[in-house]
C-alpha positions, -999 to 999 in steps of 0.1 A, spaced: 34 231 -98 65 216 -82 99 223 -96 129 202 -93 160 220 -80 193 207 -92 228 215 -80 252 223 -108 284 202 -110 305 232 -103 286 239 -70 288 202 -60 326 202 -66 329 233 -46 311 218 -17 331 186 -19 363 207 -19 352 226 11 344 194 30 378 180 20 396 212 32 377 211 65 386 174 71 422 182 63 422 211 87 409 190 115 435 163 107 463 189 107 452 204 140 450 170 157 483 159 142 499 191 155 487 184 190 499 148 189 533 158 176 538 184 203 527 159 230 551 133 217 580 157 219 571 166 254 570 130 264 604 122 248 620 152 266 613 138 300 630 104 293 667 114 297 684 104 329 692 140 338 655 147 339 643 115 356 669 113 383 658 145 402 622 134 399 631 100 415 649 118 443 620 142 449 596 113 450 616 93 476 622 63 454 653 52 472 636 53 506 607 32 494 631 6 479 654 7 509 685 14 488 709 43 482 698 70 458 724 60 432 711 25 433 675 36 427 687 57 398 705 27 383 674 6 385 654 33 368 680 36 341 678 -1 334 640 0 333 638 30 310 664 15 287 644 -17 284 612 3 279 626 25 251 654 4 235 646 -31 245 646 -61 246 617 -56 270 623 -85 293 628 -64 324 647 -93 339 675 -78 359 686 -83 395 673 -61 423 684 -57 459 696 -90 474 703 -105 440 667 -116 432 647 -103 403 638 -66 406 603 -71 392 580 -101 395 561 -116 366 531 -93 369 553 -62 371 573 -72 341 541 -80 322 528 -45 329 560 -29 318 558 -48 285 523 -35 280 535 0 288 563 -4 262 538 -15 236 516 15 245 546 39 242 556 24 208 521 27 195 517 63 207 550 73 191 542 55 159 509 74 156 527 107 164 553 100 138 526 96 112 510 128 125 543 147 121 546 135 85 511 147 78 518 182 92 550 185 71 533 172 40 504 195 44 526 226 47 543 216 15 513 207 -7 482 225 6 473 262 8 499 273 33 480 301 50 452 276 58 476 249 70 494 272 93 461 285 107 452 248 114 486 242 130 479 272 153 445 259 162 459 225 171 486 240 192 463 264 209 437 237 216 463 215 231 475 242 254 439 249 266 432 212 271 464 206 291 456 235 314 421 222 320 433 186 326 461 200 349 435 219 369 416 187 374 447 168 383 456 193 410 426 181 430 420 146 417 453 132 404 449 97 419 414 91 403 427 105 370 458 82 372 436 52 379 412 61 350 442 63 326 453 28 336 417 14 334 414 28 298 449 18 285 455 -13 305 421 -30 306 437 -63 315 440 -51 351 477 -58 356 485 -23 368 475 -24 405 505 -33 427 513 -35 464 536 -7 475 546 -28 505 561 -56 485 563 -49 448 592 -28 436 577 -12 405 556 11 427 584 15 451 608 27 423 580 48 408 557 59 435 526 80 429 545 112 437 569 104 409 540 103 384 527 136 397 560 152 389 564 135 355 528 145 345 533 181 356 566 183 338 552 168 306 523 193 308 545 223 314 568 213 284 538 206 262 521 239 270 554 258 264 559 241 230 522 246 221 523 283 228 556 287 208 540 267 180 508 288 181 528 320 179 550 308 151 520 294 132 502 328 134 532 345 119 537 320 92 499 321 83 501 359 80 532 357 58 516 331 36 484 352 32 506 381 22 525 360 -4 493 345 -17 477 379 -21 508 392 -40 506 365 -67 469 369 -75 462 384 -109 
């Protein structure tokens, strides 16, 4: 004779709570990784960081201008990229426009991508802060540590691939995030890739990766300590 097994409401609520906690943990881990990555990106935007990278990449030589002039063009470009208005309509060598229509269009697309990325990361940062204030803190700090540790491992793996295949990886990135195809330019005539040659992006990517790994390791270490402290506090208040 068959019997019908039923799940008690208490067990069902327990399972639902476990699933909710698991989803929250994944969200906190991903949000932690995004927040760290956003900070790393923002830290390479100041001029005192970009100027040495431009010099190392030979931007002035590709443009046929003095190094100070190449840095000035980059400062104008980054200011329009981050602050606006996003026209990228300023004069280059000889008085004509520095960028043609296709280059300016690509820079506007890059600006939209940057703003979208930073907006997502801002929401992610709010989620992490809110979770540490409202959820079980030992679990949240454990999830923060997992997100930071996972990011560090992922960046090291991607960096290892980039060491031997940076150009294909760079192209894949553009194919994914700029599907319109307005990202391939002629280094012999178009100044966007003269100002920012491939070597520049190698250096920027490496620096972002190094900063992100350093921040991730520091966050992982801090999260482990906070999780241990939270577990001790939670244990001390149990009846």
